[in-house]
C-alpha positions as CSV (number, residue, x, y, z in Angstrom):
1,M,3.6,56.8,31.4
2,D,6.0,55.7,34.7
3,A,6.5,52.0,36.6
4,E,3.5,53.1,39.4
5,Q,1.1,54.1,36.4
6,T,1.9,51.0,34.8
7,E,1.1,49.1,38.1
8,V,-2.1,50.8,39.0
9,Y,-3.7,50.0,35.3
10,F,-2.3,46.1,35.4
11,S,-4.2,45.8,38.9
12,R,-7.0,47.4,37.3
13,F,-6.8,44.8,34.2
14,Q,-6.3,41.8,36.7
15,M,-8.9,42.8,38.5
16,L,-11.5,43.3,36.0
17,W,-10.5,39.9,34.1
18,G,-11.3,38.6,37.9
19,N,-14.2,39.7,38.1
20,L,-15.3,38.4,35.0
21,L,-13.6,35.1,35.1
22,A,-15.2,34.7,39.1
23,R,-18.2,33.9,37.5
24,P,-17.8,32.4,34.3
25,L,-21.1,30.5,33.9
26,R,-23.3,34.4,34.4
27,S,-20.3,36.1,32.2
28,A,-20.7,33.8,29.4
29,L,-24.9,34.0,29.6
30,A,-24.6,37.3,29.5
31,V,-22.0,37.5,26.5
32,M,-24.6,35.0,24.6
33,A,-27.8,37.7,25.5
34,I,-26.1,39.9,24.0
35,A,-25.1,37.9,20.9
36,I,-29.1,36.8,20.7
37,Q,-29.7,40.4,20.2
38,V,-27.2,40.9,17.6
39,I,-28.1,37.9,16.2
40,L,-31.8,38.7,16.3
41,V,-31.2,42.4,14.8
42,L,-28.8,41.1,12.1
43,M,-31.0,38.5,10.7
44,I,-34.3,39.5,10.6
45,V,-32.8,42.3,9.1
46,G,-30.9,40.5,6.9
47,L,-34.1,38.6,5.6
48,T,-36.3,41.3,5.2
49,S,-33.7,42.7,3.1
50,G,-32.1,39.8,1.5
51,V,-36.0,38.8,0.1
52,V,-36.9,42.5,-0.7
53,S,-33.5,43.2,-3.2
54,E,-33.7,40.0,-4.3
55,W,-37.7,40.2,-5.7
56,G,-37.1,43.2,-7.3
57,K,-33.9,41.8,-8.8
58,R,-36.0,38.8,-10.6
59,V,-39.0,41.9,-11.5
60,E,-36.1,43.6,-13.3
61,G,-35.2,40.7,-14.9
62,V,-38.1,39.5,-16.6
63,G,-36.8,42.5,-19.3
64,A,-39.8,44.7,-19.1
65,D,-39.6,48.7,-18.4
66,I,-42.7,49.2,-17.6
67,L,-45.3,47.8,-14.3
68,V,-49.1,48.1,-15.4
69,Q,-51.0,47.2,-12.3
70,P,-54.6,48.0,-10.7
71,P,-55.8,50.9,-8.9
72,N,-54.0,50.7,-5.3
73,S,-52.4,47.2,-6.2
74,S,-49.4,46.2,-3.7
75,I,-45.9,46.4,-4.6
76,F,-45.8,42.8,-3.2
77,F,-46.8,40.9,-6.6
78,A,-48.2,37.9,-4.2
79,L,-50.4,39.6,-2.4
80,S,-52.0,41.5,-6.3
81,S,-55.3,39.9,-7.7
82,A,-56.6,38.5,-10.9
83,V,-58.4,41.8,-11.2
84,M,-57.2,44.0,-15.0
85,Q,-58.8,41.9,-18.1
86,E,-56.9,40.4,-20.2
87,S,-58.3,42.7,-23.5
88,V,-56.3,45.8,-21.4
89,G,-53.5,44.4,-23.1
90,E,-54.2,44.2,-26.6
91,T,-55.1,48.4,-25.9
92,I,-51.9,49.1,-24.3
93,A,-50.1,47.6,-27.0
94,E,-51.3,49.9,-29.7
95,L,-50.1,52.7,-28.5
96,P,-46.9,53.8,-30.4
97,G,-44.4,53.6,-27.8
98,V,-44.9,50.3,-27.2
99,D,-42.9,47.0,-28.4
100,E,-44.3,44.0,-26.6
101,V,-47.2,43.3,-24.0
102,A,-47.2,40.5,-21.7
103,P,-50.2,39.6,-19.5
104,T,-49.6,37.7,-16.4
105,L,-51.7,36.8,-14.3
106,I,-50.0,36.0,-9.9
107,L,-50.3,33.4,-7.7
108,M,-49.2,31.8,-4.8
109,D,-49.0,28.2,-3.4
110,Q,-48.8,28.2,-0.3
111,K,-47.4,24.4,0.3
112,Q,-44.5,25.5,-2.0
113,F,-44.5,28.5,-0.4
114,A,-44.0,30.0,-4.2
115,V,-45.1,32.4,-6.1
116,V,-46.5,31.4,-10.0
117,Y,-46.8,33.2,-13.0
118,G,-49.6,32.3,-15.5
119,I,-48.0,33.2,-18.5
120,D,-48.3,34.0,-22.6
121,Y,-45.2,32.0,-23.5
122,R,-44.2,33.6,-26.6
123,R,-45.0,37.0,-25.4
124,F,-43.4,36.6,-21.7
125,N,-40.3,35.4,-23.2
126,A,-40.2,38.2,-26.1
127,L,-40.1,40.9,-23.2
128,S,-36.1,39.7,-23.3
129,Q,-33.3,37.5,-24.5
130,G,-35.5,34.9,-23.3
131,F,-35.5,31.9,-21.3
132,L,-32.1,30.4,-20.3
133,Y,-32.8,26.7,-20.2
134,R,-30.4,24.3,-18.2
135,E,-32.2,21.9,-19.5
136,G,-35.9,20.6,-21.0
137,R,-37.9,22.2,-23.2
138,P,-40.8,25.2,-23.2
139,F,-44.1,23.8,-22.3
140,E,-46.2,22.7,-24.3
141,G,-49.6,21.2,-23.0
142,A,-51.5,22.6,-20.7
143,D,-50.6,20.6,-17.1
144,E,-46.5,21.5,-18.3
145,A,-45.0,24.1,-16.2
146,L,-41.2,25.2,-15.7
147,A,-39.4,25.8,-12.5
148,D,-36.1,28.0,-11.9
149,D,-32.6,26.6,-11.1
150,I,-33.0,27.8,-7.9
151,V,-36.2,25.9,-6.3
152,A,-35.3,23.1,-8.2
153,Q,-32.3,22.7,-6.6
154,T,-34.2,23.4,-3.3
155,K,-36.7,20.6,-4.2
156,H,-34.6,18.3,-6.3
157,L,-36.5,18.6,-8.9
158,K,-36.2,17.8,-12.9
159,T,-37.4,17.5,-16.3
160,G,-40.1,15.0,-16.4
161,D,-41.1,15.0,-12.5
162,A,-44.7,15.6,-11.7
163,I,-45.8,18.4,-8.9
164,T,-48.3,20.3,-7.3
165,L,-49.0,23.4,-7.6
166,L,-51.8,25.4,-6.8
167,N,-53.5,21.7,-6.2
168,H,-53.5,21.2,-9.9
169,N,-50.7,18.2,-10.4
170,F,-47.9,19.7,-13.3
171,R,-45.2,18.4,-14.9
172,I,-42.1,20.1,-14.9
173,S,-40.9,20.5,-19.1
174,G,-37.8,21.9,-18.5
175,I,-35.2,23.7,-15.8
176,V,-34.9,27.6,-16.3
177,A,-32.0,30.2,-14.9
178,H,-33.3,32.3,-12.2
179,G,-34.0,35.6,-12.4
180,K,-37.6,35.7,-14.3
181,G,-39.7,37.1,-12.0
182,A,-41.2,34.1,-10.6
183,R,-40.4,30.3,-9.6
184,F,-42.6,28.7,-11.6
185,F,-43.9,29.6,-14.4
186,V,-47.6,27.3,-16.2
187,P,-49.5,28.5,-18.6
188,L,-51.6,31.4,-18.6
189,R,-54.8,29.5,-19.7
190,T,-54.1,26.8,-17.0
191,A,-54.0,29.5,-14.3
192,Q,-56.8,31.1,-15.3
193,D,-58.5,28.7,-15.1
194,I,-57.2,27.3,-11.6
195,A,-57.6,31.1,-10.2
196,S,-61.7,30.9,-11.5
197,A,-60.5,34.5,-13.4
198,E,-61.3,33.7,-17.2
199,K,-59.9,36.7,-19.3
200,K,-58.6,38.1,-16.3
201,V,-54.5,38.7,-15.1
202,S,-53.2,40.5,-12.2
203,M,-50.6,42.9,-14.2
204,F,-48.9,43.6,-17.4
205,Y,-45.4,43.9,-18.3
206,V,-44.6,45.7,-21.0
207,R,-41.5,46.4,-22.9
208,S,-41.3,50.6,-24.5
209,K,-39.7,50.9,-28.4
210,G,-36.6,53.0,-25.5
211,D,-38.9,56.3,-24.6
212,T,-39.8,54.6,-20.9
213,A,-40.9,58.3,-19.5
214,G,-42.8,59.0,-23.0
215,T,-44.7,55.4,-23.0
216,R,-44.9,55.3,-20.0
217,A,-46.9,58.8,-19.8
218,A,-49.1,57.1,-23.0
219,I,-49.5,54.8,-20.7
220,V,-50.7,56.8,-17.5
221,K,-53.2,59.6,-19.5
222,L,-54.8,55.4,-21.2
223,L,-55.2,54.0,-18.0
224,P,-55.5,57.1,-15.2
225,K,-56.7,55.7,-11.9
226,N,-54.3,52.1,-12.5
227,S,-50.8,51.9,-10.9
228,I,-48.2,52.3,-14.0
229,R,-44.5,52.6,-12.7
230,S,-41.4,51.8,-14.6
231,T,-39.3,49.1,-13.7
232,T,-36.5,51.5,-12.2
233,E,-38.4,53.0,-10.3
234,Y,-40.1,49.7,-8.6
235,V,-36.3,48.1,-8.1
236,T,-35.1,51.9,-6.5
237,L,-38.0,50.9,-3.9
238,M,-37.7,47.7,-3.4
239,N,-35.7,48.6,-1.1
240,S,-36.0,47.9,3.3
241,S,-34.9,50.9,4.4
242,K,-38.0,52.2,2.2
243,L,-40.8,50.5,2.4
244,P,-43.1,51.5,5.0
245,E,-44.2,48.3,5.2
246,L,-41.8,47.0,6.4
247,K,-40.5,49.7,8.9
248,P,-42.8,48.9,11.9
249,F,-41.5,45.6,11.2
250,I,-37.5,46.1,11.1
251,R,-38.3,49.2,14.2
252,T,-40.5,46.5,16.6
253,M,-37.7,43.5,16.2
254,V,-34.7,46.4,17.0
255,G,-36.7,47.4,20.2
256,L,-37.1,43.9,20.8
257,G,-33.3,43.1,21.0
258,L,-32.6,46.7,22.5
259,V,-34.9,45.2,25.6
260,I,-33.1,42.1,25.9
261,S,-29.7,43.3,26.1
262,F,-30.8,46.0,28.7
263,L,-33.0,43.4,31.1
264,V,-30.2,40.3,30.6
265,V,-27.4,43.1,31.8
266,L,-29.6,45.0,34.1
267,L,-29.6,41.7,36.2
268,T,-26.5,40.7,36.0
269,M,-24.5,43.9,37.2
270,H,-27.7,43.8,39.8
271,T,-26.9,40.8,40.4
272,M,-22.6,41.1,40.4
273,V,-23.0,44.2,42.3
274,Q,-25.2,42.0,45.4
275,E,-23.0,39.5,45.5
276,R,-19.2,42.0,45.6
277,T,-20.9,44.6,47.9
278,R,-18.1,43.7,50.6
279,E,-15.4,44.0,47.9
280,I,-16.9,47.0,46.4
281,G,-17.1,48.7,50.2
282,I,-13.1,47.5,51.1
283,L,-12.1,49.3,47.2
284,K,-14.0,52.6,48.6
285,A,-11.9,51.8,52.2
286,L,-8.4,51.9,50.1
287,G,-9.2,55.3,48.3
288,F,-11.4,54.5,45.1
289,A,-13.0,57.1,44.0
290,R,-17.2,56.8,43.3
291,F,-16.1,57.8,39.3
292,D,-13.7,54.1,40.3
293,I,-16.5,51.9,40.7
294,V,-18.8,53.7,38.2
295,R,-15.7,53.1,35.7
296,L,-14.6,49.8,36.8
297,L,-18.6,48.0,36.5
298,L,-19.3,49.5,33.1
299,T,-15.8,48.8,31.9
300,E,-16.8,45.1,32.6
301,T,-20.2,45.9,31.2
302,L,-18.2,47.1,27.7
303,V,-16.5,43.9,27.6
304,I,-19.2,41.7,27.8
305,A,-21.1,43.3,25.2
306,V,-18.2,44.3,22.7
307,S,-18.0,40.3,23.3
308,G,-21.3,38.8,22.8
309,S,-21.5,41.4,19.4
310,A,-18.1,39.6,18.0
311,L,-20.2,36.2,18.9
312,G,-23.1,37.1,17.9
313,I,-21.3,38.7,14.3
314,A,-19.6,35.3,13.6
315,I,-22.7,33.5,14.3
316,T,-24.8,35.1,12.5
317,F,-22.1,35.0,9.3
318,V,-21.7,31.1,10.2
319,A,-25.9,30.9,9.4
320,Q,-25.8,32.6,6.5
321,A,-23.1,30.4,4.6
322,V,-25.2,27.1,6.4
323,L,-28.4,28.5,5.0
324,K,-27.1,29.9,1.3
325,Q,-26.0,25.9,1.0
326,T,-29.1,24.5,2.3
327,S,-31.8,26.6,1.1
328,P,-30.6,28.6,-1.5
329,S,-33.9,30.4,-2.0
330,L,-33.6,31.9,1.3
331,M,-31.7,35.3,0.5
332,I,-30.0,37.1,3.7
333,L,-28.2,40.7,2.8
334,I,-26.4,41.8,5.5
335,S,-24.8,45.5,4.3
336,P,-22.0,46.5,6.6
337,G,-24.0,49.5,8.0
338,W,-26.3,46.7,10.1
339,V,-23.0,45.4,11.4
340,F,-22.4,47.8,13.3
341,S,-25.5,49.4,13.6
342,S,-26.2,45.3,15.8
343,I,-22.8,46.5,18.0
344,A,-24.2,49.9,18.6
345,L,-27.3,48.8,19.7
346,A,-25.9,46.1,21.7
347,L,-23.4,48.5,23.3
348,L,-26.2,50.9,24.0
349,G,-28.7,48.1,26.0
350,A,-26.2,46.7,27.8
351,S,-24.4,50.5,28.9
352,A,-28.2,51.4,29.5
353,G,-28.5,48.3,31.8
354,A,-25.1,48.3,33.9
355,V,-25.8,52.6,34.4
356,Y,-28.2,52.1,37.6
357,P,-26.3,49.1,38.8
358,A,-22.7,51.1,39.1
359,M,-24.1,54.1,40.2
360,R,-25.9,52.0,43.1
361,A,-22.6,50.1,43.7
362,A,-20.9,53.5,43.9
363,G,-23.5,55.3,46.4
364,Y,-22.7,52.4,49.3
365,D,-20.8,54.0,52.6
366,P,-17.8,51.3,52.7
367,V,-18.7,51.4,56.8
368,V,-22.2,49.1,56.3
369,A,-20.2,47.6,53.0
370,L,-17.3,46.4,54.6
371,A,-19.8,45.0,57.2
372,Y,-22.3,43.3,54.9
373,E,-22.3,39.4,54.7
């Protein structure tokens, strides 16, 4: 590259930054709008992916090999109803390959916004190595409950505290390590009384004696109309990219972010072209080709989009760190793939918004542009 070319590139660089810094408020607002798009995409996808993935891990942590649910039941247990007879569990337990069956009534506490498991403590605990206690003991009375350490930290609970769950007063008898399905655990009979579901449960957790596939096949033969999955299959399903229920929601949020960047950049570039009509006329009179004008304006857009993307990613990770400390129960999973996707979406939306104003500017007649006031 000779000295003349270097001078030309340096001049264009100065012109590029001069145009952006000449109106700092407008440029800053455009950068912030792109950042908001990136934050919107990453936070929405991160929250859905984090919550779904974390729920799958909690189900896996129960220790069961097989999940038996009613027909056409949701994979989101909080949406399940108590429609299975508790006696079905005894029938399942008689199968040769079954080692343990734990009937579970799943309820959603709207005020605490937490899933509550009604469990037979002995049978549920026998599915794995048992609850790991941070403090306290198992529940013994009908009005005692267990809380996991995450919800205890979030709500500042300790052993002996009173808490209202499902419009019923309980006392915390113990704090256990998280990862056993629910945030709160109460006696099965108490949960059935609260839900007016005598002798009914939402599902059965089943542990096989080793042959999971064979045991599952035997349960399917016994209960052909029920939804019966292995835990491995369930955990695989609990991935936001594979859940059909979440795809429309994620696509809507991504599309909304794309529209935001498109409209903001379109408005910004259109205003900028209008304000710089005379300047563009001077550039064309000095020999700038149509392509040079388009390249100049699109490069400015690229700088705005990249700056906005970087700002949005930085703010997202700061927000993730803050929420991890202030709301431990709120899981946000931000994958590298979605980071790059958010940048690509920002560039796509910004480029689409800049094309028309850039082409319009490139088509100005120099004589008319120079006469523009």
